[in-house]
C-alpha positions as YAML, in Angstrom:
chain: A
units: angstrom
residues:
- id: 1
  name: MET
  ca: [-51.39, 55.06, 189.40]
- id: 2
  name: THR
  ca: [-52.04, 51.87, 188.14]
- id: 3
  name: LEU
  ca: [-52.69, 50.80, 184.62]
- id: 4
  name: LYS
  ca: [-56.65, 50.74, 185.32]
- id: 5
  name: GLU
  ca: [-56.98, 53.48, 187.09]
- id: 6
  name: ILE
  ca: [-54.96, 55.22, 184.41]
- id: 7
  name: LEU
  ca: [-57.08, 54.28, 181.64]
- id: 8
  name: SER
  ca: [-60.09, 55.25, 184.30]
- id: 9
  name: THR
  ca: [-59.19, 58.81, 184.82]
- id: 10
  name: SER
  ca: [-58.14, 59.35, 181.09]
- id: 11
  name: GLN
  ca: [-61.60, 57.97, 180.06]
- id: 12
  name: LEU
  ca: [-59.88, 55.71, 177.93]
- id: 13
  name: ASP
  ca: [-61.81, 52.42, 179.38]
- id: 14
  name: TRP
  ca: [-62.99, 51.25, 176.04]
- id: 15
  name: GLU
  ca: [-62.15, 48.08, 173.72]
- id: 16
  name: VAL
  ca: [-62.07, 48.14, 169.98]
- id: 17
  name: GLU
  ca: [-62.92, 45.33, 167.46]
- id: 18
  name: LYS
  ca: [-62.88, 44.80, 164.46]
- id: 19
  name: VAL
  ca: [-66.12, 44.12, 161.88]
- id: 20
  name: PRO
  ca: [-66.84, 43.09, 158.27]
- id: 21
  name: LEU
  ca: [-67.83, 45.69, 156.19]
- id: 22
  name: PHE
  ca: [-70.31, 45.25, 153.64]
- id: 23
  name: SER
  ca: [-71.16, 46.67, 149.88]
- id: 24
  name: GLN
  ca: [-73.88, 46.19, 147.65]
- id: 25
  name: ARG
  ca: [-73.43, 46.81, 143.54]
- id: 26
  name: PRO
  ca: [-72.72, 50.21, 142.45]
- id: 27
  name: GLU
  ca: [-75.56, 50.10, 139.68]
- id: 28
  name: LEU
  ca: [-78.30, 49.06, 142.61]
- id: 29
  name: HIS
  ca: [-77.47, 52.77, 144.08]
- id: 30
  name: PHE
  ca: [-78.13, 51.84, 148.00]
- id: 31
  name: ASP
  ca: [-81.37, 48.79, 147.86]
- id: 32
  name: PRO
  ca: [-81.45, 47.87, 151.31]
- id: 33
  name: HIS
  ca: [-83.23, 45.08, 150.46]
- id: 34
  name: SER
  ca: [-80.96, 43.90, 147.60]
- id: 35
  name: THR
  ca: [-78.06, 41.33, 148.70]
- id: 36
  name: TRP
  ca: [-75.00, 42.93, 150.25]
- id: 37
  name: PHE
  ca: [-71.42, 41.02, 150.04]
- id: 38
  name: GLU
  ca: [-68.39, 41.18, 151.85]
- id: 39
  name: SER
  ca: [-65.87, 43.37, 151.29]
- id: 40
  name: GLY
  ca: [-62.45, 41.83, 152.10]
- id: 41
  name: TYR
  ca: [-62.44, 45.33, 154.52]
- id: 42
  name: TYR
  ca: [-63.50, 45.45, 158.53]
- id: 43
  name: GLY
  ca: [-63.68, 48.97, 160.18]
- id: 44
  name: ILE
  ca: [-62.51, 49.63, 163.29]
- id: 45
  name: ARG
  ca: [-65.54, 50.25, 165.81]
- id: 46
  name: ARG
  ca: [-65.35, 51.21, 169.46]
- id: 47
  name: LYS
  ca: [-67.33, 48.75, 171.74]
- id: 48
  name: ASP
  ca: [-68.96, 51.38, 173.77]
- id: 49
  name: ASN
  ca: [-70.65, 53.98, 171.48]
- id: 50
  name: MET
  ca: [-69.92, 51.62, 167.92]
- id: 51
  name: GLN
  ca: [-68.05, 54.28, 166.44]
- id: 52
  name: ILE
  ca: [-66.05, 53.38, 163.58]
- id: 53
  name: LEU
  ca: [-62.41, 54.57, 163.71]
- id: 54
  name: GLY
  ca: [-61.11, 53.07, 160.55]
- id: 55
  name: VAL
  ca: [-60.97, 51.03, 158.14]
- id: 56
  name: CYS
  ca: [-58.50, 48.44, 157.74]
- id: 57
  name: THR
  ca: [-57.84, 44.67, 156.02]
- id: 58
  name: LYS
  ca: [-57.85, 41.10, 157.65]
- id: 59
  name: GLN
  ca: [-53.76, 41.17, 157.90]
- id: 60
  name: TYR
  ca: [-54.35, 44.40, 160.69]
- id: 61
  name: GLN
  ca: [-54.20, 43.52, 163.66]
- id: 62
  name: GLU
  ca: [-56.33, 46.10, 166.12]
- id: 63
  name: THR
  ca: [-54.65, 47.22, 169.98]
- id: 64
  name: GLN
  ca: [-56.19, 48.08, 172.46]
- id: 65
  name: ASN
  ca: [-55.90, 51.46, 174.59]
- id: 66
  name: GLU
  ca: [-54.84, 48.69, 177.81]
- id: 67
  name: GLN
  ca: [-51.65, 47.67, 175.35]
- id: 68
  name: ILE
  ca: [-50.84, 51.19, 174.36]
- id: 69
  name: VAL
  ca: [-50.63, 52.51, 177.96]
- id: 70
  name: GLU
  ca: [-48.91, 49.73, 178.81]
- id: 71
  name: ARG
  ca: [-46.55, 49.61, 176.24]
- id: 72
  name: ALA
  ca: [-45.44, 53.10, 176.83]
- id: 73
  name: MET
  ca: [-44.47, 52.79, 180.57]
- id: 74
  name: GLN
  ca: [-42.21, 49.68, 179.55]
- id: 75
  name: ILE
  ca: [-40.46, 51.82, 177.44]
- id: 76
  name: ALA
  ca: [-40.15, 54.71, 180.18]
- id: 77
  name: GLU
  ca: [-39.25, 52.22, 182.24]
- id: 78
  name: ALA
  ca: [-36.76, 51.12, 180.30]
- id: 79
  name: VAL
  ca: [-35.85, 54.36, 179.49]
- id: 80
  name: ASN
  ca: [-35.38, 55.68, 182.86]
- id: 81
  name: GLY
  ca: [-36.89, 54.13, 185.91]
- id: 82
  name: ASP
  ca: [-37.98, 57.25, 187.81]
- id: 83
  name: TYR
  ca: [-40.58, 58.81, 186.05]
- id: 84
  name: THR
  ca: [-44.41, 59.59, 186.58]
- id: 85
  name: PHE
  ca: [-47.63, 58.85, 184.26]
- id: 86
  name: HIS
  ca: [-48.62, 62.30, 183.54]
- id: 87
  name: LYS
  ca: [-51.50, 62.27, 181.09]
- id: 88
  name: ALA
  ca: [-53.33, 60.01, 178.34]
- id: 89
  name: LEU
  ca: [-55.35, 61.09, 175.73]
- id: 90
  name: ALA
  ca: [-57.74, 59.96, 172.88]
- id: 91
  name: LEU
  ca: [-57.28, 61.76, 170.19]
- id: 92
  name: ASN
  ca: [-60.17, 62.75, 167.34]
- id: 93
  name: GLY
  ca: [-62.50, 60.38, 168.66]
- id: 94
  name: GLY
  ca: [-60.18, 57.60, 169.72]
- id: 95
  name: LYS
  ca: [-58.71, 57.49, 166.87]
- id: 96
  name: LYS
  ca: [-55.29, 58.10, 168.24]
- id: 97
  name: ILE
  ca: [-53.96, 57.30, 171.38]
- id: 98
  name: PHE
  ca: [-51.78, 59.75, 173.10]
- id: 99
  name: VAL
  ca: [-50.04, 58.73, 176.41]
- id: 100
  name: GLN
  ca: [-47.18, 61.26, 178.21]
- id: 101
  name: LEU
  ca: [-44.65, 59.90, 180.63]
- id: 102
  name: LYS
  ca: [-42.51, 62.80, 182.51]
- id: 103
  name: ILE
  ca: [-38.94, 62.10, 183.07]
- id: 104
  name: GLU
  ca: [-38.56, 63.08, 187.36]
- id: 105
  name: ASN
  ca: [-35.83, 66.03, 188.18]
- id: 106
  name: SER
  ca: [-36.18, 66.91, 185.10]
- id: 107
  name: GLY
  ca: [-34.80, 70.37, 186.94]
- id: 108
  name: GLY
  ca: [-34.04, 74.00, 184.68]
- id: 109
  name: GLU
  ca: [-35.92, 75.76, 182.26]
- id: 110
  name: TYR
  ca: [-38.12, 73.22, 180.90]
- id: 111
  name: ASP
  ca: [-40.15, 69.25, 182.00]
- id: 112
  name: LYS
  ca: [-39.00, 66.38, 180.02]
- id: 113
  name: TYR
  ca: [-41.54, 63.97, 178.89]
- id: 114
  name: ILE
  ca: [-41.46, 60.68, 176.72]
- id: 115
  name: PHE
  ca: [-44.36, 60.02, 174.41]
- id: 116
  name: VAL
  ca: [-45.81, 57.49, 172.79]
- id: 117
  name: VAL
  ca: [-48.96, 57.86, 170.35]
- id: 118
  name: ASP
  ca: [-50.91, 54.45, 168.37]
- id: 119
  name: SER
  ca: [-54.14, 54.66, 166.22]
- id: 120
  name: ASN
  ca: [-57.18, 52.80, 166.32]
- id: 121
  name: ASP
  ca: [-58.15, 53.81, 162.83]
- id: 122
  name: GLY
  ca: [-54.48, 52.15, 161.38]
- id: 123
  name: SER
  ca: [-53.15, 55.48, 160.13]
- id: 124
  name: ILE
  ca: [-49.31, 55.12, 162.39]
- id: 125
  name: GLY
  ca: [-47.96, 52.34, 164.43]
- id: 126
  name: LEU
  ca: [-46.78, 52.69, 167.65]
- id: 127
  name: SER
  ca: [-44.70, 55.74, 167.43]
- id: 128
  name: TYR
  ca: [-42.64, 57.72, 170.39]
- id: 129
  name: GLY
  ca: [-39.96, 60.11, 171.56]
- id: 130
  name: ILE
  ca: [-39.25, 63.20, 173.81]
- id: 131
  name: SER
  ca: [-40.87, 66.04, 174.17]
- id: 132
  name: ASN
  ca: [-40.71, 68.93, 176.74]
- id: 133
  name: THR
  ca: [-42.51, 72.14, 178.41]
- id: 134
  name: VAL
  ca: [-40.77, 75.27, 179.12]
- id: 135
  name: LEU
  ca: [-41.78, 75.90, 182.56]
- id: 136
  name: SER
  ca: [-42.24, 80.09, 181.68]
- id: 137
  name: CYS
  ca: [-44.21, 79.92, 178.69]
- id: 138
  name: ALA
  ca: [-45.55, 76.75, 178.30]
- id: 139
  name: ASN
  ca: [-44.40, 75.68, 175.60]
- id: 140
  name: GLN
  ca: [-44.33, 72.36, 174.31]
- id: 141
  name: LEU
  ca: [-42.77, 71.27, 171.47]
- id: 142
  name: PHE
  ca: [-42.43, 67.35, 170.04]
- id: 143
  name: LEU
  ca: [-39.84, 65.62, 168.48]
- id: 144
  name: PHE
  ca: [-40.40, 62.13, 167.23]
- id: 145
  name: ALA
  ca: [-37.27, 59.82, 167.35]
- id: 146
  name: SER
  ca: [-39.16, 56.60, 165.71]
- id: 147
  name: LYS
  ca: [-39.49, 58.18, 162.21]
- id: 148
  name: GLY
  ca: [-38.76, 55.13, 160.03]
- id: 149
  name: LYS
  ca: [-39.06, 52.91, 162.38]
- id: 150
  name: SER
  ca: [-42.55, 53.58, 164.27]
- id: 151
  name: VAL
  ca: [-43.99, 49.60, 165.23]
- id: 152
  name: LYS
  ca: [-46.69, 48.07, 162.68]
- id: 153
  name: HIS
  ca: [-50.11, 46.09, 164.18]
- id: 154
  name: THR
  ca: [-49.40, 42.25, 163.65]
- id: 155
  name: LYS
  ca: [-50.37, 39.60, 165.39]
- id: 156
  name: SER
  ca: [-46.95, 38.86, 166.32]
- id: 157
  name: ILE
  ca: [-46.02, 42.73, 167.59]
- id: 158
  name: ASP
  ca: [-43.02, 42.94, 169.82]
- id: 159
  name: ILE
  ca: [-41.93, 46.80, 170.69]
- id: 160
  name: LYS
  ca: [-38.95, 46.01, 171.79]
- id: 161
  name: ALA
  ca: [-38.71, 48.57, 174.55]
- id: 162
  name: ASP
  ca: [-34.80, 47.94, 175.42]
- id: 163
  name: GLU
  ca: [-34.48, 49.07, 171.31]
- id: 164
  name: ILE
  ca: [-36.47, 51.92, 171.65]
- id: 165
  name: ALA
  ca: [-34.94, 53.20, 174.79]
- id: 166
  name: LEU
  ca: [-31.90, 53.37, 173.78]
- id: 167
  name: ASP
  ca: [-33.35, 56.17, 170.38]
- id: 168
  name: LEU
  ca: [-35.33, 58.01, 173.03]
- id: 169
  name: GLN
  ca: [-32.05, 58.33, 175.46]
- id: 170
  name: ALA
  ca: [-29.89, 58.94, 172.96]
- id: 171
  name: GLN
  ca: [-32.15, 61.61, 172.00]
- id: 172
  name: LEU
  ca: [-33.09, 63.09, 175.19]
- id: 173
  name: ILE
  ca: [-28.63, 63.71, 175.80]
- id: 174
  name: ASP
  ca: [-28.96, 65.26, 172.06]
- id: 175
  name: ILE
  ca: [-32.02, 67.60, 172.57]
- id: 176
  name: ASP
  ca: [-30.22, 68.97, 176.17]
- id: 177
  name: ASN
  ca: [-26.98, 69.76, 174.48]
- id: 178
  name: LYS
  ca: [-28.31, 71.31, 171.29]
- id: 179
  name: ILE
  ca: [-30.53, 73.71, 173.73]
- id: 180
  name: ILE
  ca: [-27.48, 74.47, 175.71]
- id: 181
  name: ASP
  ca: [-25.69, 75.55, 172.70]
- id: 182
  name: LEU
  ca: [-28.83, 77.43, 171.49]
- id: 183
  name: LYS
  ca: [-28.59, 79.17, 175.17]
- id: 184
  name: HIS
  ca: [-25.33, 80.74, 174.02]
- id: 185
  name: THR
  ca: [-25.49, 81.97, 170.60]
- id: 186
  name: SER
  ca: [-27.06, 85.04, 169.28]
- id: 187
  name: ALA
  ca: [-29.94, 85.27, 166.74]
- id: 188
  name: SER
  ca: [-29.53, 87.61, 164.12]
- id: 189
  name: ASP
  ca: [-31.83, 90.06, 162.31]
- id: 190
  name: PHE
  ca: [-31.52, 87.60, 159.09]
- id: 191
  name: MET
  ca: [-32.02, 84.82, 161.30]
- id: 192
  name: ILE
  ca: [-35.41, 85.72, 162.74]
- id: 193
  name: ARG
  ca: [-36.45, 86.88, 158.82]
- id: 194
  name: LYS
  ca: [-35.24, 83.24, 157.91]
- id: 195
  name: ILE
  ca: [-37.09, 81.33, 160.47]
- id: 196
  name: VAL
  ca: [-40.01, 83.87, 159.72]
- id: 197
  name: LYS
  ca: [-39.75, 83.11, 155.71]
- id: 198
  name: THR
  ca: [-39.18, 79.17, 156.00]
- id: 199
  name: VAL
  ca: [-41.40, 78.55, 159.12]
- id: 200
  name: MET
  ca: [-44.30, 80.50, 156.98]
- id: 201
  name: LYS
  ca: [-43.66, 79.04, 153.60]
- id: 202
  name: LEU
  ca: [-43.20, 82.26, 152.08]
- id: 203
  name: PRO
  ca: [-42.40, 82.74, 148.21]
- id: 204
  name: VAL
  ca: [-38.69, 82.27, 147.83]
- id: 205
  name: THR
  ca: [-38.83, 86.23, 145.84]
- id: 206
  name: ILE
  ca: [-38.98, 87.81, 148.80]
- id: 207
  name: ASP
  ca: [-35.98, 89.19, 150.15]
- id: 208
  name: GLU
  ca: [-35.36, 89.19, 153.63]
- id: 209
  name: ARG
  ca: [-33.54, 92.29, 153.37]
- id: 210
  name: LEU
  ca: [-36.79, 94.13, 152.41]
- id: 211
  name: TYR
  ca: [-39.40, 92.61, 154.09]
- id: 212
  name: HIS
  ca: [-42.47, 94.53, 154.29]
- id: 213
  name: ASP
  ca: [-45.96, 94.69, 154.37]
- id: 214
  name: GLY
  ca: [-46.55, 94.82, 150.88]
- id: 215
  name: ASP
  ca: [-44.47, 92.44, 150.07]
- id: 216
  name: ILE
  ca: [-46.95, 89.73, 151.66]
- id: 217
  name: VAL
  ca: [-49.27, 88.14, 148.87]
- id: 218
  name: SER
  ca: [-52.68, 88.42, 151.14]
- id: 219
  name: LYS
  ca: [-53.85, 90.17, 153.91]
- id: 220
  name: LYS
  ca: [-53.85, 86.46, 155.76]
- id: 221
  name: THR
  ca: [-50.48, 85.96, 155.50]
- id: 222
  name: LYS
  ca: [-49.35, 89.13, 156.65]
- id: 223
  name: ASN
  ca: [-51.50, 88.86, 159.22]
- id: 224
  name: ARG
  ca: [-49.92, 85.71, 160.42]
- id: 225
  name: VAL
  ca: [-46.25, 86.97, 160.03]
- id: 226
  name: ASP
  ca: [-46.61, 89.95, 161.68]
- id: 227
  name: LYS
  ca: [-48.51, 86.99, 165.19]
- id: 228
  name: LEU
  ca: [-45.57, 85.17, 164.69]
- id: 229
  name: LEU
  ca: [-43.33, 88.17, 164.40]
- id: 230
  name: ASP
  ca: [-44.86, 89.42, 167.52]
- id: 231
  name: CYS
  ca: [-44.10, 86.04, 169.44]
- id: 232
  name: ILE
  ca: [-40.77, 86.36, 168.46]
- id: 233
  name: ALA
  ca: [-39.99, 89.81, 170.10]
- id: 234
  name: LYS
  ca: [-41.69, 88.39, 172.98]
- id: 235
  name: GLU
  ca: [-39.71, 84.96, 173.51]
- id: 236
  name: THR
  ca: [-36.52, 87.26, 172.76]
- id: 237
  name: THR
  ca: [-37.08, 89.56, 175.62]
- id: 238
  name: GLU
  ca: [-37.30, 87.59, 178.13]
- id: 239
  name: LYS
  ca: [-35.15, 85.04, 177.31]
- id: 240
  name: GLY
  ca: [-32.58, 87.01, 175.24]
- id: 241
  name: ASP
  ca: [-31.81, 87.99, 171.45]
- id: 242
  name: THR
  ca: [-30.37, 83.91, 171.20]
- id: 243
  name: LEU
  ca: [-31.71, 81.02, 169.14]
- id: 244
  name: TRP
  ca: [-33.20, 79.64, 172.28]
- id: 245
  name: GLY
  ca: [-35.65, 82.79, 171.97]
- id: 246
  name: LEU
  ca: [-36.48, 82.69, 168.45]
- id: 247
  name: LEU
  ca: [-36.80, 78.91, 168.58]
- id: 248
  name: ASN
  ca: [-39.58, 79.60, 171.89]
- id: 249
  name: GLY
  ca: [-41.44, 82.25, 169.72]
- id: 250
  name: VAL
  ca: [-42.04, 80.10, 167.09]
- id: 251
  name: THR
  ca: [-43.67, 77.03, 169.06]
- id: 252
  name: TYR
  ca: [-45.44, 80.29, 171.93]
- id: 253
  name: TYR
  ca: [-47.12, 80.71, 168.04]
- id: 254
  name: THR
  ca: [-47.80, 77.80, 167.77]
- id: 255
  name: ASN
  ca: [-48.89, 76.25, 170.91]
- id: 256
  name: HIS
  ca: [-50.83, 80.03, 171.73]
- id: 257
  name: GLU
  ca: [-51.80, 81.35, 168.72]
- id: 258
  name: ILE
  ca: [-53.30, 78.25, 166.25]
- id: 259
  name: LYS
  ca: [-55.90, 77.19, 167.95]
- id: 260
  name: ASN
  ca: [-58.73, 73.82, 166.85]
- id: 261
  name: MET
  ca: [-60.83, 73.90, 170.43]
- id: 262
  name: ASP
  ca: [-63.52, 71.90, 168.25]
- id: 263
  name: ARG
  ca: [-61.66, 68.88, 167.30]
- id: 264
  name: ASP
  ca: [-58.35, 69.18, 169.51]
- id: 265
  name: PRO
  ca: [-59.41, 71.25, 172.53]
- id: 266
  name: SER
  ca: [-56.27, 70.13, 174.80]
- id: 267
  name: GLY
  ca: [-54.10, 71.09, 171.79]
- id: 268
  name: ILE
  ca: [-51.92, 68.35, 171.44]
- id: 269
  name: GLU
  ca: [-52.99, 67.41, 168.03]
- id: 270
  name: LYS
  ca: [-51.94, 69.87, 166.74]
- id: 271
  name: LEU
  ca: [-48.64, 69.51, 167.78]
- id: 272
  name: LEU
  ca: [-48.23, 66.00, 167.35]
- id: 273
  name: PHE
  ca: [-49.60, 65.99, 163.74]
- id: 274
  name: SER
  ca: [-50.69, 68.93, 162.34]
- id: 275
  name: ASN
  ca: [-49.28, 72.21, 160.61]
- id: 276
  name: ALA
  ca: [-47.81, 73.41, 164.09]
- id: 277
  name: ASN
  ca: [-46.01, 70.15, 163.96]
- id: 278
  name: LYS
  ca: [-44.52, 70.60, 161.22]
- id: 279
  name: MET
  ca: [-43.77, 74.58, 162.11]
- id: 280
  name: ASN
  ca: [-42.13, 73.19, 165.10]
- id: 281
  name: GLN
  ca: [-40.30, 70.85, 163.15]
- id: 282
  name: ILE
  ca: [-38.42, 73.52, 160.84]
- id: 283
  name: ALA
  ca: [-37.41, 75.77, 163.15]
- id: 284
  name: TRP
  ca: [-35.86, 73.06, 165.18]
- id: 285
  name: ASN
  ca: [-33.82, 72.34, 162.45]
- id: 286
  name: CYS
  ca: [-33.07, 75.42, 161.33]
- id: 287
  name: VAL
  ca: [-32.24, 76.53, 164.90]
- id: 288
  name: THR
  ca: [-30.11, 72.86, 165.42]
- id: 289
  name: LYS
  ca: [-28.59, 73.21, 162.35]
- id: 290
  name: LYS
  ca: [-27.56, 76.81, 162.06]
- id: 291
  name: GLY
  ca: [-24.18, 76.02, 160.86]
- id: 292
  name: GLY
  ca: [-25.43, 74.70, 157.48]
- id: 293
  name: ILE
  ca: [-28.06, 76.75, 157.10]
- id: 294
  name: PHE
  ca: [-27.81, 80.08, 157.98]
- id: 295
  name: ASP
  ca: [-24.12, 80.58, 157.87]
- id: 296
  name: ALA
  ca: [-23.91, 80.19, 154.18]
- id: 297
  name: MET
  ca: [-27.13, 82.09, 153.65]
- id: 298
  name: GLU
  ca: [-25.96, 84.74, 156.10]
- id: 299
  name: ASN
  ca: [-23.03, 85.98, 154.10]
- id: 300
  name: LYS
  ca: [-24.85, 86.16, 151.02]
- id: 301
  name: TYR
  ca: [-27.19, 88.47, 152.63]
- id: 302
  name: ASN
  ca: [-24.17, 90.27, 153.75]
- id: 303
  name: ASP
  ca: [-21.87, 90.27, 150.49]
- id: 304
  name: GLY
  ca: [-25.76, 92.28, 149.03]
- id: 305
  name: ILE
  ca: [-25.74, 88.93, 146.46]
...
């Protein structure tokens, strides 16, 4: 697909503009007939529907959807020339733009993607990472590679696609190697309970060895915990009692049980920015750094400390 075709198909063929914002003195209590003053701030406005997406300063450089998609394609080309466009979306009315490109010949149990996300509301700079989709359950996991290195919106913006590509290539290899390890590492009952406790941010006073319904403070929390345990049971049954199955139990919960159809019908925004993303990140960190997190704690667990 050409760039123009992608924009049209994805309903991203609109532009934004920076317009000055005006204000009145507070004591006037909004008198439309009195004098208005330039506030020094600007609104980032969609040209097609006049919706204000965000507020910025004079120095902020707005970025057009066409530039975001083009930069995503440049990055994917630098990472692996054998890629195909997968999807592009306007999130939350266009406040953020998401682009996902599939790495061909992924093979195995999951497909691999490069993703790029940028904002039209000034909330983030151009950010990027790797995502995968497990074929058996459609679980998606998004892992940012750009933390601390997002590209800010300035007039002299330079995305340095080759440097970003090196980050993503290293992350692709690292993720593949870690997933291989997860598939060959058993998940104990302690690990499952520790993941549930950490992901759900349960009080530290709840002992994993004494997990009962009455230990959960609220009925709402109990229901969420029970649902997560059901998802973990489902995925470990299908994928084995391994850390890979345990991780997929969490991502199944965040992908299929957490929903906000009004604001996020695609489910992408929650997996990138909301509590679902945080839960997936916590689970990923726990299972991939198991030597430093699980082992010492399980020794205390077994010793009855």
